C-alpha positions in Angstrom: 80.8 66.7 -1.4 78.8 69.9 -1.2 77.1 71.1 1.9 73.8 72.9 2.8 73.2 76.7 3.7 72.2 75.9 7.0 75.8 75.9 7.9 76.3 79.6 7.7 73.5 79.8 10.9 73.5 77.5 12.8 77.3 78.0 14.3 77.7 79.0 18.2 78.9 82.3 19.1 82.8 82.8 18.5 84.9 83.4 21.3 84.8 86.4 22.9 88.4 86.8 25.3 89.8 89.0 27.7 93.1 90.4 25.4 96.0 89.3 27.9 98.4 91.8 27.2 100.9 94.1 28.9 99.7 97.4 27.4 96.2 96.9 28.9 96.8 97.4 32.7 99.0 101.0 32.3 96.0 102.3 30.0 93.8 100.9 32.8 91.6 99.7 30.3 89.5 96.0 29.8 90.3 95.0 26.4 88.5 92.0 24.8 89.2 90.3 21.5 86.1 88.8 19.6 87.5 86.2 18.0 85.4 86.0 14.2 89.2 84.0 12.9 87.4 81.3 14.4 84.5 81.3 12.3 85.6 79.6 9.1 84.5 77.0 6.6 86.1 75.7 3.2 89.5 75.3 2.3 92.4 76.4 4.0 89.9 78.3 6.1 89.7 81.1 3.9 85.9 81.5 3.8 85.8 83.1 7.4 85.1 85.7 9.9 83.6 89.0 8.6 83.5 87.3 5.1 81.5 84.6 6.5 79.2 87.5 8.2 78.8 89.3 5.1 78.3 86.5 2.7 75.4 84.4 4.8 72.6 86.1 3.6 73.9 86.5 0.3 74.6 83.2 -0.2 70.8 82.3 0.9 69.3 84.7 -1.5 71.3 83.4 -4.1 69.9 80.0 -3.7 66.2 81.4 -2.9 66.5 83.1 -6.2 67.6 80.1 -8.3 71.5 81.4 -9.1 74.2 78.3 -9.3 76.9 81.1 -10.0 78.7 84.0 -8.3 80.3 87.0 -9.9 82.6 89.2 -7.7 85.6 91.9 -8.2 88.8 92.1 -6.1 92.4 93.1 -6.3 95.4 90.6 -6.6 95.7 90.1 -2.6 91.6 90.5 -1.8 90.8 88.3 0.9 87.2 88.6 -0.3 87.9 86.8 -3.7 89.7 83.9 -1.7 86.7 83.7 0.8 84.2 84.0 -2.5 86.2 81.2 -3.8 86.7 79.2 -0.6 82.5 79.2 -0.2 82.0 78.1 -4.0 83.7 75.1 -3.8 82.7 74.4 -0.4 78.6 74.7 -1.6 79.2 73.7 -4.5 78.7 77.0 -6.6 80.2 78.5 -9.5 82.3 81.1 -8.9 84.1 84.2 -11.6 86.3 86.5 -10.3 87.0 89.5 -11.7 90.6 90.3 -11.1 91.9 94.7 -11.3 95.2 94.2 -13.1 95.2 92.8 -16.6 98.9 91.9 -16.6 98.6 89.2 -14.0 98.0 85.7 -13.8 96.3 83.0 -11.9 100.2 82.0 -10.4 100.7 85.8 -9.2 100.5 85.5 -5.6 99.3 82.7 -3.5 96.0 84.6 -3.1 95.1 84.2 -6.9 96.5 80.5 -6.9 94.5 79.4 -4.3 91.2 80.8 -5.6 92.0 79.2 -8.9 92.8 76.0 -7.2 89.2 76.4 -5.5 87.8 76.6 -8.8 87.5 80.0 -9.6 87.6 81.5 -13.0 89.8 84.6 -12.7 89.3 87.0 -15.4 91.8 90.0 -15.4 91.0 93.5 -16.2 92.3 96.9 -16.6 92.5 99.1 -13.7 90.1 101.4 -16.1 87.9 98.9 -16.7 87.6 98.1 -13.2 86.0 101.6 -12.1 83.1 100.7 -14.2 82.5 97.3 -11.7 79.0 98.4 -10.7 77.7 100.3 -14.4 75.2 97.5 -15.6 76.1 97.6 -19.3 79.6 96.6 -17.7 78.0 93.8 -15.9 75.9 92.7 -18.9 79.2 92.1 -20.7 80.1 89.6 -18.2 76.6 87.9 -18.4 77.1 87.4 -22.3 80.4 85.8 -21.5 79.4 83.8 -18.4 75.5 83.5 -18.2 73.4 84.7 -15.7 75.1 84.6 -12.3 74.7 86.5 -8.8 76.4 89.5 -8.5 78.6 89.9 -5.1 80.1 93.7 -4.9 83.5 94.2 -4.3 84.1 93.1 -0.7 81.0 91.3 -0.1 79.5 95.2 0.6 75.5 95.3 0.3 72.5 95.8 2.2 72.3 91.6 3.0 76.0 92.0 4.1 75.2 94.5 6.8 72.2 92.4 8.0 74.7 89.5 8.4 77.6 91.9 10.2 74.7 94.0 12.3 74.5 90.6 14.6 77.5 91.3 16.3 76.3 93.9 18.4 73.7 91.5 20.1 76.1 88.3 20.2 78.7 90.3 22.1 76.0 92.3 24.3 74.5 88.7 25.3 78.3 87.5 25.7 79.5 90.3 27.9 76.1 91.2 29.5 76.7 94.5 28.6 77.7 97.1 25.7 81.2 98.0 25.8 82.0 101.6 25.8 84.1 101.2 22.2 83.9 98.8 19.5 87.1 98.9 17.5 87.8 97.1 13.7 89.0 97.1 10.7 87.6 98.9 7.5 87.9 97.8 3.7 84.7 98.6 2.2 83.0 99.5 5.0 80.5 97.0 4.9 81.6 95.1 8.5 81.3 98.7 10.3 77.9 99.8 9.0 76.4 96.7 9.8 78.1 96.9 13.8 76.6 100.3 13.8 73.2 99.7 12.5 73.2 96.8 15.0 74.1 99.0 17.7 71.7 101.7 17.1 73.5 104.5 18.6 74.7 102.2 21.5 78.7 102.5 22.4 81.3 104.3 20.2 82.9 102.7 17.1 86.4 103.4 15.8 87.1 102.2 12.5 90.7 101.8 11.2 91.1 101.5 7.4 93.3 99.5 5.8 93.4 101.7 2.8 94.2 105.5 2.0 91.8 108.2 0.7 89.2 110.5 2.4 86.7 109.0 0.4 86.1 106.4 3.0 83.9 108.5 5.3 82.1 109.3 2.6 81.3 105.5 1.7 80.7 104.8 5.2 78.2 107.6 5.3 76.5 106.1 2.3 76.0 102.8 3.4 74.3 104.2 6.6 72.4 106.4 4.9 71.2 103.7 2.1 70.6 101.4 5.0 68.0 104.1 6.7 70.7 104.7 9.6 72.5 108.1 8.7 71.0 109.7 12.0 74.1 107.4 13.6 76.9 109.6 14.5 78.8 107.0 17.0 81.6 106.4 15.1 85.0 107.8 14.1 87.3 106.6 11.4 91.1 106.5 12.7 93.1 107.1 9.7 96.5 107.4 10.5 97.5 103.5 10.6 96.9 102.4 6.7 101.0 102.4 6.1 100.7 103.7 2.5 97.7 101.9 1.4 95.9 98.6 0.9 98.2 95.6 1.1 101.2 97.3 1.9 103.4 97.2 5.0 106.6 97.9 6.2 108.9 96.3 8.7 107.1 97.5 12.0 104.2 96.9 11.4 105.6 93.1 10.3 107.2 93.3 14.0 104.2 94.4 15.9 102.9 91.2 14.1 105.1 88.7 15.3 105.2 90.7 18.6 101.7 90.3 19.1 101.6 86.7 18.5 104.3 85.8 21.2 102.4 88.2 23.8 98.8 86.2 23.0 99.4 83.4 21.1 96.7 85.1 18.1 97.9 85.7 14.6 97.2 88.8 12.7 96.9 89.4 9.1 98.8 92.0 7.3 96.1 93.7 5.3 93.1 94.2 7.9 93.6 93.0 11.3 97.5 93.8 12.2 96.9 97.6 11.0 93.7 97.8 13.5 95.7 96.5 16.4 98.5 98.4 15.6 96.6 101.5 15.3 94.6 100.5 18.8 97.8 100.1 20.7 99.0 103.4 19.8 95.9 105.0 21.0 96.1 103.0 24.0 99.8 104.1 24.8 98.9 107.7 24.0 96.0 107.8 26.4 93.0 108.4 24.1 90.6 106.0 26.2 89.0 107.3 29.4 90.2 105.1 32.8 88.2 102.0 33.2 86.9 101.8 29.4 85.8 98.2 28.5 86.7 98.0 24.7 86.0 94.9 22.4 88.1 94.6 19.3 86.8 92.6 16.0 89.1 90.0 14.9 87.7 90.0 11.7 89.8 86.9 10.4 91.9 86.8 7.0 94.2 85.0 8.0 94.7 83.2 4.6 96.0 86.6 3.4 99.3 85.9 5.5 100.3 83.5 3.1 100.2 85.9 0.0 103.1 87.8 1.9 105.1 84.9 2.5 104.0 84.5 6.5 103.6 81.0 8.0 
């Protein structure tokens, strides 16, 4: 059974809860958590959180343009790949995932196996070829193989993704009755952060915690904002000290933090994005980064299906 895209736009706002954690009291701040991990559809809740928000207008555009097939790119542990696969299955769309790493197969990890089980065709390419992912002639080679498709960039980040994420600012302001002093969120390709910054239009301060390392991240976020006509906005900072060595990398300290966070809050985190966000945020709280009385909203972007790929319950 397939479902109509109306589901994407008719949902109630996700919960915005005061985070009950012992770290906030000595810091003398108020900390809320935006529970976008509770925004999900489809198999195993893989189509969820910021992936829902980034893909909503893209799926609508695909339908309006007459496409029944989606093609996208991602790594072996990509939450985006599993989200596209789950969305395709839920809404009756064919999906093709172009995966970085020609030595892999559908059984390489639980994320790829999940995508395959949802009906996604997995196409593995070398890392050198993967760098060509936005070249028109490279995409044309996939059209010759798979036929016509709606193209979703890596991570789902494009202008329509920013549009879907921009509504977070208005949604949170309506729930609180005011705009908080700070927003904190994780970053992969930058679409969620750029969308939120666009929606705020200069209000509040946005702290962005990358899940991967590299000086290119700031430039990429600037590019996204420039392309959206929002390059005048400077109310954001990238906090780049908590990537734990790069994308999908973690250590015993981060793993212990995840389980301790769950014990204190009854909220699960994923090891790729949200765990690094809250680890970094708590470090800033302990260091006295925020003025006393600050009102902070941390956005839980979902991605919990990624826990299984790391052998986590």
